[in-house]
N, C-alpha and C positions, 0 to 999 in steps of 0.2 A: 926574361920579360917579368915583369909583375903587375899586380892588379893597378897599381899607378898609372900603365902605358894605356889605358882606356878611358874612352868616354861613354857616358850613358845618357839617357833622356829621362829629365826627371817627370814627374808626376804632372807638374805644370807646362811640360813641353820644352823645357831649357835644356842645353846641351851642359853637360858638367862632366869635367876630367877628374876620375877618382884620383888625381895628383893632389887634389885638395884634401884630402884625407891621410896624406903622408904622414907618417909617425905616430898613426892611431892605430888600434886593433880593432878591426872590422868582423863583424858578422854579417854575412851576405846571405840572403834567405828569400826562395822563392815562395811566394805566397798566394793564397786564394781565399775569396770571402764566402764561398759556399761549399767547405769541404771539412771533413771529419777534424781535422788539425787546425781548423781557424781559431777556435779558442786558443793556441799558441801566440797569437797576437797580444793577449795579456801577459805573459811571461815575458815575451820579447819586449815589451814597453817597460815592464819591471827591471828588467837587466840595463835597457838601456838608461833609466832614471838612475839606478844604483851605481851604475860604471862610466856614465860619461865623463863626469868630472875627472875620471882617472884616465881618461882616453878611449873609452869604448864608441864607437859607432855602429849602431843595426842598419842595416840598409835593405828595405824591403822591395823586392821586383814581383810584383803581381803577374801571373802568367796564366792563359787559360787553356793549356796544352794538356790538362789531366781532366776529362769528363766534363769540359766546359763549365769548372767550377770557378771561374774568375769571368763571367758573361759582361761583366758592366763596363762603362765607358770610365777614364781616369777622374772624370768628377764624381761619378758614383761610387767609387772604388775609396777614394779619399772620405768622401762622407759616410761611409759604411765602417772604416776603420775609425774614424774621429766620433762617431756616435756610440759605437759599441765597445770600442777599446779603448779610447783617448789616446790614439797614436800619435806621438810626436817625433818618431823616427824618421827620417828620410825615407819616401816613397817614391818611387820609380815609374814610368810610363809601363803598360804592358808589354813583357818581354818574352820571347821564345828563349826556353832554356834547355831545349834538347832538338835533336835531329838537323837537319843539315840548313836550317835557318836560324839554328840557335844565336843568339849574341856571341859576339867575339870573348866578351867576357865569361859567359859562361863555358864557351870552349876551353877557355885557359884554365878555369875552375876545374872542370872534370877532367882535364889532362894532369894538371898538378896533384888532383886528390882522387884517384881512381877509386869508383865504388864497387862493391861487392855482387857478384855474379854479371854485372853491366856498368858501364861505365857512366853511362847517360843518368841524366837526373831523374828519378824512376818516381817521384811523386813531389804533389805541394809540400812546402816546409821541410826540403832538404836545407841543411844548414851548413856554411863554408865558414871557418876561422880563417883570419888572415892576419899574420902578426904586423907590428910595426914596420917591418921592411917590404911588407906588400907580398909576401912569402905566404902560401897556402898552407897551415899546419893542422888543419883536420877537416874533416866531412863528418857531418852527423844526417844521421838517417831521419825521416820525417817524424816517426814515432818518439825518437829521441825527444824529450822536454825541454826546452832553453834551458829550464833551472838545472838540468843534469849538466851542462856544461859549464857551470860557473867556475869549476877549480880550472878547466882547460882556460879559460878567459882570465881568470886572476895571475895564472902563469905567464899568457901573454903580455899582460899588463905590466907584470914587474919584469918582464925581460926586455 
């Protein structure tokens, strides 16, 4: 299976198949508005703007599973991201990213790219890099700044 086999719900409530992104490099990130890592939205947006024309898509999945750091509804999340960080990359509905109710996409991601100490997503802003074939090629810790993944993004875009 690849990430293209999954469907997700957009922040506007529409079902979307990830097959729409086939042939593009994806950075899939679980996000939160009230986290110490929230400023990473800025770098995620910068990467999106810099590499979108070359085939990068950043996909943000808000999650409230880590100390309730994403308490708002979808409208509040979208407004926060727009006003504070000018986010234009796709955002999706609040999503469980760990545990027994984790969205099947995140179950696939953690199975494809196990973590250190635990396979579960440990915190907000865990980043998964997916190549043009829909294969997970990297997992990056919340503390890893998006800009630090630039080389891996460029390799995936070239591949």
